[in-house]
C-alpha positions in Angstrom: 0.0 0.0 0.0 1.5 3.4 -0.9 2.2 5.7 1.9 0.3 8.9 2.3 2.1 12.2 2.4 1.9 14.7 5.2 -1.3 16.7 5.4 -0.9 20.1 3.9 -2.1 22.8 6.2 -3.1 26.0 4.6 -3.5 28.0 7.8 -0.5 30.3 8.5 1.8 29.1 11.1 3.5 30.1 13.3 1.4 32.9 14.8 1.3 34.5 18.2 -1.7 35.3 20.4 -0.8 38.2 22.7 -4.4 38.9 23.9 -3.9 37.4 27.3 -1.4 37.9 30.1 1.3 36.0 28.2 2.1 35.6 24.5 1.5 32.1 23.2 2.9 31.0 19.8 1.2 28.3 17.8 3.1 26.3 15.2 3.1 22.9 13.6 5.1 20.1 15.1 8.2 18.9 13.2 10.8 16.2 13.6 12.9 18.6 15.7 10.3 18.7 18.4 10.9 15.2 19.8 12.9 16.5 22.9 10.3 19.2 23.6 7.5 16.7 23.5 9.3 14.3 25.8 10.1 17.2 28.2 6.4 18.4 28.3 5.1 14.9 28.8 7.6 14.1 31.6 6.7 17.4 33.4 3.1 16.2 33.9 1.9 14.4 37.0 1.7 10.6 36.7 -2.1 10.8 37.0 -2.2 13.0 33.9 0.2 10.9 31.9 -1.8 7.8 32.7 -4.8 9.0 30.9 -3.0 9.7 27.6 -3.7 7.3 24.8 0.0 6.3 24.6 3.1 6.7 26.7 4.6 9.9 25.2 7.4 9.8 27.7 8.8 7.0 25.6 11.1 8.2 22.7 9.9 5.3 20.5 6.3 6.4 20.9 7.2 10.0 19.9 9.1 8.6 16.9 6.0 6.8 15.8 4.0 10.0 16.3 6.4 11.8 14.0 6.0 8.9 11.5 2.3 9.4 11.6 2.7 13.0 10.8 4.9 12.0 7.8 2.3 9.4 6.7 -0.4 12.1 6.7 -2.4 10.5 9.6 -1.7 13.2 12.2 -1.4 17.0 12.3 -0.1 18.4 15.6 -0.2 22.1 16.6 2.2 23.1 19.4 1.7 25.9 21.8 4.8 27.7 23.1 5.3 30.2 25.9 8.8 31.8 26.1 10.1 29.3 23.5 9.0 26.3 25.6 6.4 23.9 24.4 3.5 24.0 26.8 0.8 22.1 25.0 -0.2 20.2 21.9 -3.4 19.6 20.0 -3.4 16.7 17.5 -5.8 15.7 14.8 -5.6 12.0 14.1 -7.1 10.8 10.8 -6.8 7.6 8.8 -8.3 7.8 5.4 -8.1 4.0 4.9 -10.5 3.2 7.7 -14.3 3.0 7.6 -14.2 6.1 9.9 -12.3 8.1 7.2 -14.8 10.9 7.4 -13.8 11.5 11.0 -10.9 12.9 12.9 -9.9 12.5 16.6 -8.8 15.4 18.7 -6.2 14.9 21.4 -5.0 17.8 23.6 -2.5 18.2 26.4 -1.6 21.4 28.2 1.2 21.7 30.7 -0.2 21.6 34.3 1.3 25.1 35.0 -0.5 26.6 32.0 -4.0 25.3 32.4 -6.8 27.8 32.8 -5.1 30.2 30.4 -7.2 29.4 27.3 -4.5 27.5 25.5 -6.4 24.2 25.3 -9.4 26.0 23.8 -7.2 27.8 21.2 -5.6 24.5 20.3 -9.0 22.8 19.7 -10.1 25.7 17.6 -7.0 25.4 15.5 -7.8 21.7 15.0 -11.3 22.6 13.9 -9.8 24.8 11.1 -7.5 22.0 10.0 -10.4 19.4 10.1 -12.4 21.8 7.9 -9.4 22.1 5.4 -9.3 18.3 5.3 -13.1 18.2 4.5 -13.9 15.9 7.5 -17.5 15.5 8.4 -17.2 14.9 12.1 -14.6 15.1 14.9 -14.5 13.4 18.2 -12.6 13.2 21.5 -12.3 10.6 24.2 -12.2 11.9 27.8 -11.9 10.1 31.1 -15.3 10.4 32.8 -13.9 12.2 35.8 -12.4 15.1 33.8 -15.2 17.6 34.3 -13.0 20.6 33.3 -12.0 19.0 30.0 -15.6 17.9 29.4 -16.8 21.5 30.0 -14.3 22.9 27.5 -15.5 20.6 24.8 -19.1 21.2 25.6 -18.5 25.0 25.4 -17.1 24.4 21.9 -20.2 22.5 20.9 -19.3 18.9 21.4 -22.1 16.5 22.3 -21.8 13.5 24.6 -22.3 10.4 22.5 -21.4 7.5 24.9 -20.1 6.9 28.4 -18.3 3.5 28.5 -18.4 2.2 32.1 -15.0 1.2 33.6 -13.3 1.4 30.2 -10.0 2.8 31.3 -7.5 1.8 34.0 -5.6 4.6 35.8 -2.1 4.5 37.2 -3.4 3.0 40.4 -5.1 0.1 38.7 -8.6 1.6 39.3 -11.2 1.7 36.5 -12.5 4.9 35.1 -15.3 5.6 32.7 -14.6 6.9 29.2 -16.7 9.6 27.6 -16.9 9.9 23.8 -17.9 13.3 22.5 -18.5 14.4 18.9 -19.0 17.5 16.9 -20.3 17.8 13.3 -18.2 20.0 11.1 -21.4 21.4 9.7 -21.9 23.1 13.0 -18.4 24.6 13.3 -18.8 28.4 12.9 -15.1 29.3 12.5 -14.7 30.7 16.0 
């Protein structure tokens, strides 16, 4: 099977938002960001790392992430404050699957930067990229106990689709529910 090529993003990157207390620069992830991604992931509390879809403290996992970018299955927008990566938003898409009309959003913001609007801005950037890709629907998967994250996605128009009981296992071996939320691209107003 031929490999896909990286997704071409038409939006202008990098760009800086200076509308808040601190300037935040948004740019696309490249091969050179491996160390910054590992550093960001390792700075997070174990509880936060345990709910990520993969162990991004593992260099091999980050290498695979970069490979997914090159294959055109992932686009990642990074957020930087003072030249330090403080968050990422990824849009995962596989055009060979029966869900090829959909994309999955994954977002992480440094524990010290939460509440600053960075996650919301990353999600909005992912919406714009999903629109460029002509996707019909986007979704996210959230641990059921993450009320703050759920509120963010609801504020942006996501709807709860399913709550899967005891679907996840946290770092302590305890089960957590998994919430799946979706958003139709027809309803995205360009925020």
